[in-house]
BAFI-3210 file (N, C-alpha, C; in Angstrom, 3 decimals, decimal comma, padded with zeros to 6 digits):
// residues 80
n [1|2|3|4|5|6|7|8|9|10|11|12|13|14|15|16|17|18|19|20|21|22|23|24|25|26|27|28|29|30|31|32|33|34|35|36|37|38|39|40|41|42|43|44|45|46|47|48|49|50|51|52|53|54|55|56|57|58|59|60|61|62|63|64|65|66|67|68|69|70|71|72|73|74|75|76|77|78|79|80]
n.u [010,129|012,412|013,575|013,815|012,508|009,844|006,390|004,859|002,599|-000,495|-002,054|-003,795|-006,100|-007,520|-005,779|-003,489|-001,370|001,291|001,841|004,471|005,217|003,700|004,755|007,407|006,942|005,823|008,028|009,868|008,645|007,656|004,951|001,743|-000,982|-003,932|-004,529|-002,008|-000,752|-002,206|-001,541|001,188|001,328|-000,961|-002,563|-005,646|-007,230|-009,264|-011,849|-011,840|-011,793|-009,449|-008,740|-008,948|-006,747|-004,625|-004,731|-004,036|-001,353|-000,213|-000,706|000,709|003,320|003,759|003,546|005,801|007,918|009,665|010,254|008,146|004,835|001,362|-001,055|-002,195|-004,948|-006,572|-008,527|-007,985|-006,381|-007,924|-010,474|-013,030]
n.v [021,393|020,645|021,962|019,809|017,694|015,343|015,883|014,470|011,862|011,684|008,937|008,009|009,988|010,610|010,073|011,237|009,820|009,026|007,637|006,870|006,417|004,148|002,315|002,150|000,919|-001,499|-002,769|-002,769|-004,278|-006,555|-006,631|-007,964|-007,566|-005,439|-005,148|-005,439|-003,180|-001,131|-001,645|-000,926|001,658|003,108|003,865|003,548|003,151|004,851|006,172|004,204|004,610|004,579|001,952|000,453|001,554|000,995|-001,777|-002,258|-001,330|-003,164|-005,635|-005,215|-004,961|-007,455|-009,117|-008,395|-009,203|-011,999|-013,377|-013,222|-014,364|-014,525|-013,916|-016,719|-016,768|-015,221|-013,313|-011,050|-009,399|-009,117|-008,406|-005,974]
n.w [-000,822|-003,316|-006,522|-008,286|-007,189|-007,183|-006,572|-003,673|-003,894|-002,502|-001,163|000,739|001,798|004,117|006,255|005,406|004,049|001,970|-001,340|-001,637|001,027|001,569|-000,294|000,644|003,118|002,249|001,062|003,184|005,191|004,040|003,240|002,500|002,217|002,591|005,279|006,487|005,359|006,583|009,255|009,358|008,216|008,674|006,577|004,898|007,066|007,563|005,871|003,944|001,205|-000,216|-000,499|-003,014|-004,483|-002,731|-002,774|-005,454|-005,495|-003,718|-005,014|-007,414|-006,466|-005,229|-007,481|-008,898|-007,385|-007,025|-004,694|-003,070|-002,339|-003,078|-000,477|001,464|001,895|-000,343|-000,105|001,458|-000,119|-002,387|-001,555|-001,360]
ca.u [010,398|013,380|013,109|013,828|011,739|008,470|005,474|004,441|001,203|-001,244|-002,889|-004,819|-006,354|-007,993|-004,662|-002,370|-000,279|001,673|002,127|005,861|005,228|003,154|005,741|008,520|006,485|005,652|009,345|010,537|007,965|007,115|003,501|001,041|-002,404|-004,320|-004,416|-000,599|-000,486|-002,791|-000,762|002,475|001,274|-002,277|-003,349|-006,794|-007,913|-010,304|-013,086|-011,517|-011,854|-008,144|-008,480|-008,607|-005,383|-003,711|-004,767|-003,246|000,066|000,169|-000,688|001,803|004,577|003,858|003,766|007,152|008,933|009,537|010,415|006,859|003,690|000,094|-001,484|-002,926|-006,341|-006,514|-009,604|-007,453|-005,882|-008,952|-011,740|-013,254]
ca.v [020,557|021,241|022,121|018,550|016,677|015,146|015,985|013,190|011,570|011,198|007,795|007,957|011,395|010,718|010,045|011,910|008,871|009,088|006,381|006,545|005,828|002,792|001,477|001,908|-000,066|-002,793|-003,378|-002,930|-005,232|-007,648|-006,538|-008,757|-007,240|-004,124|-005,180|-005,155|-001,782|-000,320|-001,873|-000,240|003,039|003,656|004,093|002,661|002,968|005,867|005,933|003,053|004,957|004,304|000,516|-000,027|001,975|000,220|-003,147|-002,261|-001,246|-004,423|-006,669|-004,908|-005,238|-008,906|-009,747|-008,058|-009,729|-013,450|-013,943|-013,140|-015,024|-013,947|-014,521|-017,975|-016,382|-014,086|-012,369|-009,819|-008,569|-008,895|-007,935|-004,522]
ca.w [-001,971|-004,213|-007,900|-009,029|-006,486|-007,602|-005,434|-003,110|-004,220|-001,348|-001,511|001,782|002,134|005,508|007,193|004,750|003,803|000,561|-002,043|-001,325|002,370|001,475|-000,989|001,566|004,102|001,568|000,905|004,476|006,064|003,231|003,330|001,489|002,113|003,111|006,742|006,793|005,010|007,650|010,475|009,314|007,739|009,016|005,362|004,745|008,342|007,688|005,118|003,086|-000,218|-000,830|-000,569|-004,365|-004,836|-001,887|-003,287|-006,690|-005,125|-003,097|-006,054|-008,338|-005,777|-005,069|-008,785|-009,380|-006,475|-007,040|-003,356|-002,371|-002,949|-002,613|000,786|001,315|001,768|-001,254|000,152|002,025|-001,198|-003,396|-000,988|-001,526]
c.u [011,333|012,867|013,054|013,020|010,327|007,574|005,061|002,959|000,516|-002,171|-004,029|-005,033|-006,806|-006,820|-003,374|-001,146|000,018|001,889|003,550|005,981|004,743|004,156|006,936|008,140|006,333|007,001|010,021|009,941|007,366|005,601|002,856|-000,429|-002,699|-004,213|-002,986|-000,258|-000,990|-001,990|000,510|002,403|000,036|-003,134|-004,483|-007,595|-009,012|-011,543|-012,999|-011,623|-010,548|-007,868|-008,209|-007,177|-004,347|-003,609|-003,915|-001,752|000,576|000,295|000,473|003,146|004,792|004,190|005,166|008,259|008,787|009,696|009,107|005,819|002,450|-000,280|-002,270|-004,406|-006,358|-007,582|-009,102|-006,973|-007,022|-010,262|-011,847|-013,494]
c.v [021,304|021,275|020,816|017,440|016,584|015,309|014,594|013,012|010,992|010,086|007,626|009,384|011,569|010,871|010,620|011,004|008,884|007,691|005,930|005,895|004,384|001,869|001,163|000,838|-001,450|-003,499|-003,655|-004,052|-006,420|-007,758|-007,307|-008,423|-005,886|-004,077|-004,871|-003,697|-000,871|-000,445|-001,021|001,228|003,793|003,922|003,080|002,473|004,004|005,442|004,723|003,357|004,640|002,812|000,013|000,335|001,211|-001,210|-003,253|-002,213|-002,565|-005,518|-006,467|-005,282|-006,737|-009,562|-009,481|-008,650|-011,241|-014,094|-013,958|-013,973|-014,363|-014,601|-015,800|-017,713|-015,101|-013,039|-011,060|-008,869|-008,196|-008,354|-006,425|-003,862]
c.w [-002,916|-005,637|-008,684|-008,363|-007,051|-006,377|-004,963|-003,377|-002,991|-001,801|-000,503|002,281|003,581|006,483|006,601|004,590|002,306|-000,017|-001,727|000,050|002,344|000,791|-000,102|002,587|003,470|001,458|002,242|005,317|005,326|003,380|002,189|001,345|002,747|004,630|007,176|006,494|006,121|008,936|010,491|008,921|008,188|007,789|005,296|006,005|008,567|006,925|004,193|001,590|-000,945|-000,997|-001,988|-004,787|-004,016|-002,387|-004,552|-006,392|-004,577|-004,157|-007,022|-007,723|-005,623|-006,410|-009,327|-008,525|-006,381|-005,667|-002,586|-003,090|-002,386|-001,292|000,526|001,130|000,954|-000,985|000,723|000,944|-002,129|-002,852|-001,130|-000,196]
res [m|g|p|r|e|k|p|r|r|t|i|c|h|c|l|q|v|s|e|e|d|v|l|e|a|i|f|a|h|e|i|r|d|i|e|d|i|t|r|y|t|q|a|g|d|g|c|t|a|c|h|p|a|l|r|k|l|c|e|k|t|i|s|r|d|p|r|r|s|a|p|k|d|n|s|q|v|l|a|a]
***
């Protein structure tokens, strides 16, 4: 890591997936729920302790992107 780089924030400690990795996948694959995040990054496929943080990232991204809408079955995004 260079002197100006910010450290990568690990969001899924079980599988060592960073928040940046999840955000990249959300934008690249138009992810809408935790199941999609897990499919593309493996995050959330371990103990599931990161699910609240993954859910927040997903909801924040969906709300900021007018081209996206919440999943028809909101339970995937809102389920604990």
